[in-house]
C-alpha positions as CSV (number, residue, x, y, z in Angstrom):
1,M,0.0,0.0,0.0
2,S,1.8,3.1,-1.2
3,G,0.9,6.6,-2.0
4,R,2.4,10.0,-2.8
5,I,2.9,13.1,-0.6
6,A,0.5,15.9,-1.6
7,K,1.2,18.3,1.2
8,V,3.7,18.9,4.0
9,S,2.7,21.1,7.0
10,G,5.3,20.7,9.8
11,P,4.7,17.3,11.4
12,L,1.6,16.7,9.3
13,V,2.0,15.0,5.9
14,V,-1.0,14.5,3.6
15,A,-0.6,11.6,1.2
16,E,-2.8,10.6,-1.8
17,G,-3.6,7.1,-3.1
18,M,-3.9,5.6,0.3
19,K,-7.5,4.3,0.1
20,D,-6.4,0.7,1.1
21,A,-4.7,2.0,4.3
22,G,-6.5,2.1,7.7
23,M,-6.7,4.5,10.6
24,Y,-3.7,4.4,12.9
25,D,-1.6,2.4,10.5
26,M,2.1,2.9,10.8
27,V,3.7,4.3,7.6
28,R,7.2,5.0,6.3
29,V,7.4,8.5,4.7
30,S,9.8,9.3,1.8
31,R,13.1,7.7,0.9
32,L,14.3,8.5,4.4
33,G,11.8,6.1,5.8
34,L,10.4,8.5,8.5
35,I,8.0,6.9,10.9
36,G,4.4,8.2,10.9
37,E,0.9,7.2,11.9
38,I,-2.3,7.8,9.9
39,I,-4.6,10.0,12.1
40,E,-7.3,10.9,9.5
41,M,-8.7,9.4,6.3
42,R,-10.7,11.4,3.7
43,G,-11.4,9.3,0.6
44,G,-8.0,8.2,-0.6
45,R,-6.2,11.0,1.2
46,A,-4.5,10.1,4.4
47,S,-3.3,12.7,7.0
48,I,-0.2,11.3,8.6
49,Q,1.3,12.4,11.9
50,V,5.1,12.1,11.4
51,Y,7.1,11.3,14.5
52,E,10.4,12.7,13.1
53,E,11.6,16.0,11.6
54,T,10.0,16.6,8.2
55,S,12.2,19.4,6.8
56,G,13.3,18.8,3.2
57,L,10.2,16.6,2.4
58,G,8.3,17.6,-0.8
59,P,5.3,16.6,-2.8
60,G,5.6,13.5,-4.9
61,E,7.7,11.5,-2.6
62,T,6.5,8.0,-1.7
63,V,4.6,6.9,1.4
64,E,4.5,3.2,2.3
65,S,2.0,1.7,4.7
66,T,3.1,-1.2,6.8
67,G,-0.5,-2.3,7.3
68,Q,0.2,-2.6,11.0
69,P,-0.7,-0.2,13.9
70,L,2.1,1.6,15.8
71,S,3.3,-1.2,18.2
72,V,5.9,-1.7,20.8
73,E,8.2,-4.7,21.4
74,L,7.6,-6.3,24.8
75,G,10.1,-8.7,26.3
76,P,13.4,-9.1,28.2
77,G,15.6,-6.1,27.8
78,L,13.1,-3.4,28.6
79,I,14.3,-2.8,32.2
80,G,17.1,-0.3,32.5
81,S,16.6,0.9,28.9
82,I,16.2,4.4,27.7
83,F,13.9,4.8,24.7
84,D,12.7,7.7,22.7
85,G,8.9,8.3,22.0
86,I,8.7,5.6,19.3
87,Q,10.7,3.0,21.3
88,R,14.1,3.4,19.7
89,P,16.8,2.6,22.3
90,L,18.8,5.8,22.7
91,D,21.9,4.1,24.0
92,E,22.1,1.8,21.0
93,V,21.4,4.8,18.6
94,M,24.3,6.7,20.2
95,K,26.7,3.7,19.6
96,V,25.7,3.8,15.9
97,L,25.3,7.5,15.2
98,G,27.0,9.4,18.0
99,H,25.1,12.1,19.9
100,N,22.8,13.3,17.1
101,L,19.7,11.3,16.3
102,S,19.4,10.8,12.5
103,R,16.1,10.7,10.7
104,G,14.6,7.5,9.5
105,I,16.9,5.3,11.6
106,S,15.4,2.0,12.5
107,I,17.0,0.1,15.4
108,P,15.1,-2.7,17.2
109,A,13.9,-1.8,20.6
110,L,15.1,-5.1,22.1
111,K,18.6,-6.4,21.4
112,R,18.5,-9.2,18.9
113,D,21.9,-10.7,19.8
114,K,21.7,-10.8,23.5
115,K,20.9,-14.2,25.0
116,W,18.6,-14.7,28.0
117,K,18.4,-17.7,30.3
118,F,14.8,-19.1,30.0
119,V,13.5,-21.3,32.7
120,P,10.2,-23.1,31.7
121,A,7.2,-23.1,34.2
122,V,5.2,-25.5,32.1
123,K,5.8,-28.9,30.5
124,A,4.7,-30.6,27.3
125,G,1.1,-31.6,27.5
126,D,0.0,-28.8,29.9
127,R,-3.0,-26.7,28.8
128,V,-2.4,-22.9,28.8
129,S,-4.4,-19.9,27.8
130,S,-3.8,-16.1,27.3
131,G,-1.8,-14.5,30.1
132,D,-0.5,-17.8,31.6
133,I,3.2,-17.8,32.5
134,I,5.2,-20.4,30.4
135,G,8.5,-19.5,32.0
136,T,10.8,-16.8,33.5
137,V,13.9,-14.9,32.6
138,Q,15.9,-13.2,35.3
139,E,16.2,-9.8,33.6
140,T,18.0,-8.0,36.5
141,E,18.8,-8.9,40.1
142,V,15.5,-7.3,41.1
143,V,13.1,-8.1,38.2
144,C,12.1,-11.6,37.2
145,H,10.6,-11.3,33.7
146,R,7.6,-13.6,33.3
147,I,7.1,-14.8,29.8
148,M,3.3,-14.9,29.1
149,V,1.1,-16.6,26.5
150,P,0.1,-13.8,24.1
151,Y,-3.5,-12.6,23.9
152,E,-6.0,-14.8,22.1
153,I,-3.8,-17.9,22.1
154,S,-4.7,-21.0,24.1
155,G,-4.2,-24.7,23.8
156,R,-1.9,-27.5,24.7
157,V,1.9,-27.1,25.1
158,E,3.5,-29.3,22.4
159,S,7.1,-28.5,23.3
160,V,9.0,-26.2,25.6
161,Q,12.8,-25.7,25.8
162,E,15.1,-24.6,28.6
163,G,18.3,-22.7,27.9
164,E,19.7,-19.4,26.6
165,F,17.8,-17.7,23.8
166,T,17.5,-14.4,22.0
167,V,14.2,-12.6,22.0
168,T,13.4,-13.9,18.5
169,D,14.1,-17.6,19.2
170,T,11.2,-20.0,19.7
171,V,11.0,-21.2,23.3
172,A,7.6,-23.1,23.1
173,V,5.1,-24.4,20.6
174,I,1.3,-24.3,21.5
175,D,-1.1,-26.5,19.6
176,T,-4.4,-24.4,19.5
177,G,-6.3,-27.2,17.8
178,K,-6.4,-25.3,14.5
179,E,-2.8,-24.5,14.1
180,K,0.6,-24.5,15.9
181,K,1.8,-21.2,17.4
182,E,5.4,-20.6,18.1
183,L,6.0,-18.6,21.2
184,K,9.1,-16.3,21.6
185,L,10.4,-14.4,24.5
186,M,9.2,-11.2,22.8
187,Q,5.7,-10.1,21.8
188,R,4.3,-7.0,20.1
189,W,1.3,-4.9,21.1
190,P,-0.4,-1.8,19.5
191,V,0.1,1.2,21.7
192,R,-3.3,2.8,21.4
193,K,-5.1,-0.4,22.5
194,G,-5.3,-1.1,26.3
195,R,-4.1,-4.6,27.2
196,P,-7.0,-6.8,28.4
197,Y,-7.5,-8.1,31.9
198,L,-10.2,-10.2,33.7
199,R,-11.6,-7.5,36.0
200,K,-10.8,-4.4,37.9
201,L,-10.3,-4.5,41.6
202,P,-11.2,-1.8,44.1
203,P,-8.3,0.5,45.2
204,E,-7.8,-0.7,48.8
205,K,-4.0,-0.4,49.3
206,P,-2.0,2.8,49.4
207,L,1.0,3.4,47.2
208,V,3.5,4.3,50.0
209,T,5.8,7.1,48.7
210,G,7.8,8.1,51.7
211,Q,6.7,11.7,51.1
212,R,4.9,12.8,54.3
213,V,2.4,15.3,52.8
214,I,1.3,12.6,50.3
215,D,1.2,9.5,52.5
216,C,-0.4,11.3,55.4
217,L,-2.7,14.0,54.0
218,F,-3.4,13.1,50.4
219,P,-2.6,9.4,49.8
220,I,-2.9,7.6,46.4
221,A,-4.0,4.0,46.1
222,K,-2.2,1.3,44.1
223,G,-3.9,1.5,40.7
224,G,-4.9,5.1,41.4
225,V,-4.6,8.2,39.2
226,A,-3.2,11.5,40.4
227,A,-2.4,14.9,38.9
228,I,0.3,17.3,39.9
229,P,-0.5,20.7,38.4
230,G,1.7,23.7,39.3
231,P,3.4,26.8,37.8
232,F,7.0,27.0,36.6
233,G,9.5,26.4,39.4
234,S,7.1,24.9,41.9
235,G,8.7,21.5,41.9
236,K,6.6,19.2,39.7
237,T,9.6,17.4,38.2
238,V,11.4,17.0,41.5
239,T,8.1,15.6,43.1
240,Q,7.8,13.1,40.3
241,H,11.5,12.2,40.7
242,Q,10.8,11.6,44.4
243,L,7.8,9.4,43.6
244,A,9.8,7.5,41.0
245,K,12.7,6.9,43.5
246,W,10.8,6.0,46.6
247,A,7.3,4.8,45.8
248,E,6.6,1.2,46.8
249,A,6.3,-0.1,43.3
250,D,8.0,-3.1,41.7
251,I,8.5,-1.3,38.4
252,V,8.8,2.4,37.5
253,V,8.1,3.8,34.0
254,Y,9.2,7.4,33.7
255,I,8.0,9.3,30.6
256,G,9.7,12.7,30.0
257,C,7.1,14.1,27.6
258,G,8.3,17.4,26.0
259,E,10.4,18.2,29.0
260,R,13.6,20.2,29.2
261,G,16.6,18.3,28.2
262,N,18.5,19.1,31.4
263,E,15.7,17.6,33.5
264,M,15.9,14.3,31.6
265,T,19.7,14.4,31.9
266,S,19.5,14.7,35.7
267,V,17.1,11.6,35.7
268,L,19.6,9.7,33.5
269,N,22.5,10.7,35.7
270,E,20.8,10.2,39.1
271,F,18.8,7.0,38.7
272,P,21.7,4.6,38.0
273,Q,23.5,5.9,41.1
274,L,20.6,5.8,43.5
275,I,20.3,2.9,45.7
276,D,16.7,1.5,46.0
277,P,15.8,1.3,49.7
278,H,13.5,-1.7,49.0
279,T,16.1,-3.8,47.2
280,G,19.5,-2.3,48.1
281,R,20.3,-2.3,44.3
282,S,20.5,0.5,41.7
283,L,17.2,2.1,40.9
284,M,17.7,1.5,37.2
285,E,17.3,-2.2,37.8
286,R,13.6,-1.7,38.0
287,T,13.1,1.4,35.8
288,V,12.2,2.0,32.2
289,L,12.9,5.6,30.9
290,I,11.2,7.2,27.9
291,A,12.9,10.4,26.9
292,N,11.1,12.8,24.7
293,T,12.6,16.2,25.2
294,S,11.2,19.6,24.1
295,D,13.6,19.8,21.1
296,M,12.4,16.5,19.6
297,P,9.5,16.5,17.0
298,V,6.2,17.6,18.6
299,A,4.2,14.7,17.3
300,A,6.4,12.2,19.0
301,R,5.0,13.4,22.4
302,E,1.8,11.5,21.8
303,A,3.7,8.4,20.8
304,S,5.8,8.6,24.0
305,I,2.7,8.7,26.3
306,Y,1.2,5.7,24.6
307,T,4.5,3.7,24.4
308,G,5.0,4.3,28.2
309,I,1.6,3.2,29.3
310,T,1.7,0.1,27.1
311,I,5.1,-1.0,28.6
312,A,3.6,-0.3,32.1
313,E,0.5,-2.5,31.3
314,Y,2.8,-5.3,30.2
315,F,4.6,-5.4,33.6
316,R,1.2,-5.1,35.4
317,D,0.0,-8.2,33.5
318,M,3.0,-10.1,35.0
319,G,1.5,-9.3,38.5
320,Y,3.7,-6.4,39.4
321,S,2.9,-3.1,41.0
322,V,3.8,-0.5,38.4
323,A,4.1,3.3,38.9
324,L,4.0,5.5,35.8
325,M,5.2,9.1,35.8
326,A,4.1,11.3,32.9
327,D,5.9,14.6,32.9
328,S,4.1,16.5,31.6
329,T,0.7,15.8,30.0
330,S,0.4,19.5,29.1
331,R,3.2,19.2,26.5
332,W,1.2,16.3,25.0
333,A,-1.9,18.4,24.9
334,E,0.1,21.2,23.2
335,A,1.1,18.7,20.5
336,L,-2.6,17.7,20.1
337,R,-3.4,21.3,19.7
338,E,-0.8,21.9,17.1
339,M,-1.8,18.8,15.1
340,S,-5.5,19.7,15.4
341,G,-4.7,23.2,14.0
342,R,-2.8,21.8,11.0
343,L,-5.7,19.4,10.3
344,E,-8.0,22.5,10.3
345,E,-10.3,21.0,12.9
346,M,-12.8,23.1,14.7
347,P,-10.9,24.4,17.8
348,G,-12.3,24.0,21.3
349,E,-11.5,26.0,24.4
350,E,-8.2,27.9,24.1
351,G,-7.5,26.3,20.8
352,Y,-7.3,22.7,22.1
353,P,-9.2,20.1,20.1
354,A,-12.7,19.2,21.2
355,Y,-11.5,15.6,22.0
356,L,-8.8,16.7,24.5
357,G,-10.9,15.4,27.5
358,S,-11.6,12.0,25.9
359,R,-7.9,11.5,25.0
360,L,-6.7,12.3,28.5
361,A,-9.5,10.0,29.9
362,Q,-8.3,7.2,27.6
363,F,-4.8,7.5,29.0
364,Y,-5.7,7.6,32.7
365,E,-8.4,4.9,32.4
366,R,-5.7,2.4,31.5
367,A,-4.5,2.7,35.1
368,G,-6.0,0.5,37.8
369,R,-5.6,-2.5,40.1
370,V,-6.7,-5.6,38.2
371,E,-6.9,-9.3,38.1
372,T,-4.9,-10.2,35.1
373,L,-5.7,-12.8,32.4
374,G,-3.4,-15.3,34.1
375,G,-5.3,-14.8,37.5
376,R,-2.6,-12.7,39.1
377,E,-3.1,-9.3,40.8
378,G,-1.3,-6.4,39.3
379,S,-1.6,-2.6,39.6
380,L,-0.7,0.4,37.4
381,T,-0.6,3.8,39.2
382,A,-0.5,6.8,36.8
383,I,0.7,10.1,38.0
384,G,0.7,12.9,35.5
385,A,2.2,16.4,35.9
386,V,0.3,19.3,34.4
387,S,2.0,22.6,33.5
388,P,-0.7,25.2,33.3
389,P,0.4,28.6,31.9
390,G,1.0,31.0,34.8
391,G,-0.1,28.3,37.3
392,D,-3.8,29.0,36.3
393,I,-5.5,25.6,36.9
394,S,-8.8,26.9,35.3
395,E,-7.2,26.2,31.9
396,P,-8.6,23.3,29.8
397,V,-5.8,20.7,30.4
398,S,-5.9,21.0,34.2
399,Q,-9.7,21.0,34.2
400,A,-10.0,18.0,31.9
401,T,-7.4,16.1,34.0
402,L,-9.2,17.0,37.3
403,R,-12.4,15.5,36.0
404,I,-10.7,12.1,35.6
405,V,-8.2,11.8,38.4
406,K,-9.0,11.2,42.1
407,V,-6.0,12.8,43.7
408,F,-5.0,16.4,43.2
409,W,-1.6,17.5,44.5
410,G,-1.9,21.3,43.9
411,L,1.5,22.9,43.8
412,D,1.7,26.5,45.0
413,A,4.1,29.1,43.7
414,N,3.9,31.0,47.1
415,L,5.0,28.0,49.0
416,A,7.8,27.4,46.5
417,Y,9.0,31.0,46.9
418,K,9.1,30.5,50.7
419,R,11.3,27.4,50.0
420,H,8.6,25.1,51.4
421,F,9.0,21.9,49.5
422,P,7.2,19.8,48.4
423,A,5.1,22.9,47.6
424,I,1.8,20.9,47.8
425,N,-0.9,23.3,49.1
426,W,-2.8,21.5,51.8
427,L,-5.8,23.9,51.5
428,I,-6.6,23.1,47.9
429,S,-5.3,19.6,47.4
430,Y,-7.5,16.5,47.9
431,S,-7.6,12.7,47.7
432,L,-10.8,10.8,47.0
433,Y,-9.2,7.5,48.1
434,L,-9.2,8.5,51.8
435,D,-12.3,6.5,52.7
436,S,-11.2,3.3,50.9
437,L,-7.6,3.5,52.3
438,G,-8.6,4.4,55.9
439,K,-9.2,0.8,56.9
440,W,-5.7,-0.3,55.6
441,Y,-4.0,2.5,57.6
442,E,-5.9,1.6,60.7
443,E,-5.0,-2.1,60.4
444,N,-1.4,-1.7,59.3
445,V,-0.1,1.5,60.9
446,D,-2.2,2.7,63.8
447,K,-5.9,2.4,64.7
448,D,-6.0,6.2,65.3
449,W,-4.3,7.2,62.0
450,V,-7.4,8.6,60.4
451,K,-8.2,10.6,63.5
452,F,-4.7,12.0,63.7
453,R,-4.9,13.1,60.0
454,E,-8.3,14.8,60.6
455,R,-6.9,16.7,63.6
456,M,-3.9,17.8,61.6
457,M,-6.0,19.0,58.7
458,A,-8.4,20.8,61.2
459,L,-5.4,22.7,62.7
460,L,-4.1,23.7,59.3
461,H,-7.5,25.0,58.2
462,D,-7.9,26.9,61.5
463,E,-4.5,28.5,61.1
464,A,-5.5,29.7,57.6
465,Q,-8.6,31.4,59.1
466,L,-6.6,32.9,62.1
467,E,-3.9,34.2,59.8
468,E,-6.5,36.5,58.2
469,I,-7.4,37.9,61.7
470,V,-3.6,38.3,62.5
471,K,-3.1,40.3,59.3
472,L,-5.9,42.7,60.2
473,I,-5.4,43.3,64.0
474,G,-2.2,41.4,65.0
475,M,-1.3,38.4,67.1
476,D,-2.2,40.0,70.4
477,A,-5.9,39.9,69.5
478,L,-6.0,36.1,69.6
479,S,-7.0,34.1,72.6
480,K,-4.3,31.9,74.2
481,Y,-6.0,28.8,72.7
482,D,-5.9,30.3,69.2
483,R,-2.3,31.2,69.7
484,L,-1.6,27.6,70.6
485,K,-3.4,26.5,67.4
486,M,-1.1,28.8,65.4
487,E,2.0,27.3,67.1
488,A,0.9,23.7,66.6
489,A,0.0,24.4,62.9
490,R,3.4,26.0,62.4
491,S,5.0,22.9,63.8
492,I,3.0,20.7,61.4
493,R,4.1,22.9,58.5
494,E,7.7,23.3,59.3
495,D,8.5,20.0,61.1
496,F,6.2,17.6,59.3
497,L,5.1,18.8,55.9
498,H,8.4,20.4,54.9
499,Q,10.7,17.7,53.5
500,L,14.1,18.0,51.9
501,A,14.4,15.9,48.8
502,F,18.2,16.1,48.7
503,H,18.8,15.3,52.4
504,E,20.0,11.7,52.8
505,V,17.6,10.9,55.7
506,D,14.7,13.3,55.2
507,T,14.2,12.3,51.5
508,Y,12.2,9.2,52.6
509,T,10.1,8.7,55.7
510,S,8.5,5.3,56.5
511,L,4.9,5.2,57.7
512,R,6.0,4.2,61.2
513,K,8.3,7.2,61.5
514,Q,5.6,9.5,60.1
515,L,3.2,8.2,62.8
516,L,5.8,9.1,65.6
517,M,6.3,12.6,64.1
518,I,2.5,13.2,64.1
519,K,2.0,11.8,67.6
520,L,4.8,14.1,68.9
521,I,3.4,17.3,67.4
522,L,-0.2,16.4,68.6
523,A,1.2,15.6,72.0
524,Y,2.8,19.1,72.2
525,Y,-0.6,20.6,71.3
526,D,-2.6,18.4,73.8
527,L,-0.2,18.8,76.7
528,C,0.1,22.6,76.1
529,R,-3.7,22.9,75.9
530,Q,-4.0,21.1,79.2
531,A,-1.3,23.4,80.7
532,L,-3.2,26.5,79.5
533,A,-6.4,25.3,81.1
534,E,-4.4,25.0,84.3
535,G,-3.1,28.6,84.0
536,A,0.2,28.3,82.1
537,D,1.6,31.2,80.1
538,I,1.3,30.8,76.3
539,E,4.5,32.8,75.7
540,K,6.5,30.3,77.7
541,L,4.8,27.3,76.0
542,A,5.5,28.7,72.6
543,L,9.2,29.1,73.5
544,L,9.9,25.7,74.9
545,P,13.4,24.5,74.0
546,V,12.1,21.0,73.2
547,R,10.3,22.3,70.1
548,E,13.6,22.4,68.3
549,R,14.1,18.7,69.2
550,I,10.6,17.9,67.9
551,G,11.6,19.5,64.6
552,R,14.8,17.4,64.4
553,L,13.0,14.1,64.6
554,K,12.7,14.1,60.7
555,Y,16.5,14.0,60.4
556,C,16.7,11.0,62.7
557,K,17.5,7.7,61.1
558,E,14.7,5.1,60.9
559,Q,16.2,2.7,63.4
560,E,16.7,5.5,66.0
561,A,13.3,7.1,65.6
562,E,11.5,5.2,68.4
563,Q,14.2,6.0,71.0
564,E,14.3,9.7,69.9
565,Y,10.5,9.9,70.1
566,S,10.4,8.5,73.6
567,G,13.2,10.8,74.8
568,T,11.6,13.9,73.2
569,L,8.2,13.1,74.7
570,E,9.7,12.8,78.1
571,Q,11.6,16.1,77.7
572,L,8.4,17.8,76.5
573,R,6.5,16.7,79.7
574,H,9.4,17.8,81.9
575,Q,9.7,21.3,80.3
576,I,5.9,21.9,80.6
577,K,6.2,21.1,84.3
578,E,9.1,23.4,84.6
579,A,7.2,26.2,82.9
580,F,4.6,25.9,85.8
581,A,7.3,25.9,88.4
582,K,8.6,29.3,87.3
583,E,5.1,30.9,87.3
584,D,4.5,33.7,89.8
585,Y,1.1,33.3,91.4
């Protein structure tokens, strides 16, 4: 199926004579063999979204349809790799071409010459169906790659082999009753089609991230969806890096979609050196990176999003917990807007296409905690950063995202300017998973966890209201109990919510240590409130020396936290008694 170029408009190429081609078919454009995808058909004219630079193309050049949708290769070799938006391995490209990516280059995503040790999990005569595991490959020290029966294949295992194979070698033969299917270590899957599963499961377990403001105030469930909108410089990328580093996920897929090159560089430099706290190995041993920087062709942003989530679904189907970071979906939306404009479609709000909301929904709906085809439990948690212009979340991309996601971590420029990081504003953020996760926290952390959280949120909200009064008439106008609320809320903000991503201890806090920190701050509030009722002076209570020690608990190592908590609590009680002793009655 071939045609000719009729028109070139940036990343959009219109080809004639393509009536036999289908929507979303992958095509090769011109003698350079540029990769593109058909996104509109009008009679025999196909509008093609080209995922590479189109400069120098002209009318009359050939366009060849592959007859296949844009697909990714799934198999051993994904973990630790760095791909571009259309799954070209960038490290392999660099070996061939150096530092500059040439147009039209085609390098297989998975190495064809590398051999993997395959250990069968089935034997000849066993019956298998879609999603069943036929064997395993130890891909890294951390990840055991489970080789699954591809979709819509079931039958009796005729033969299976053990040994070292490349991804294209046949490792098993399945007799389906109609024909014999050869199974390889690798399979292909179209990126725009969600991978099937048996059923979705309710989100009942949290994805523990080690970030206190998230785990305690606005938790996300395994299989949940979250958005991080925020203005320039508010810490979206650093927050996503933190989640990628510390979230309790088996596999991390990080998509840099239209982001600055230096940010992707810091990911590429940092991740191999970071030691994963869960495994004690390099973080790259459970990470897949997709790098699509802002200087790469605009259209490839869409491909990178779909490539990333398809790879994430594949690992979910193995029964793993997968965390996907998309940074940022706004850049993808901008690419949709540009392509829509070139297709001369009727623009929607702010020039974005009318189908913006449905495209975002299609992406986020592929997340979830599921029972896979092979009967395993897997989860895919999707966390998307949104970059609204000027931090205005009333713009279409933020609003369309908020209609879909259940967790909103709203970043605040004012907090960022005050150097309060993570700059998640506790007054506007929310999590709709609180009700379903409360039971887990009560059973696994502390029976009063939900009450503690509610008390902290109440103090923070009260502080915001009292601050308005203070601005008008000063601190002296407040009652002693309101003064105490202000002091307790300040302690929550500065000692608990403020977290240093680049501090070796403070960067990650376990749920147990978070609980101790909360209990200590609330103990300060409760004991001081009791002391006030008995006639203590608020000024002395506000200036207790132990408050500095309360603040230092977050820099205390995990194994020393219990001891430090007990010592600080004892000191707190002692100093409140001393404050009474010094009173003049």
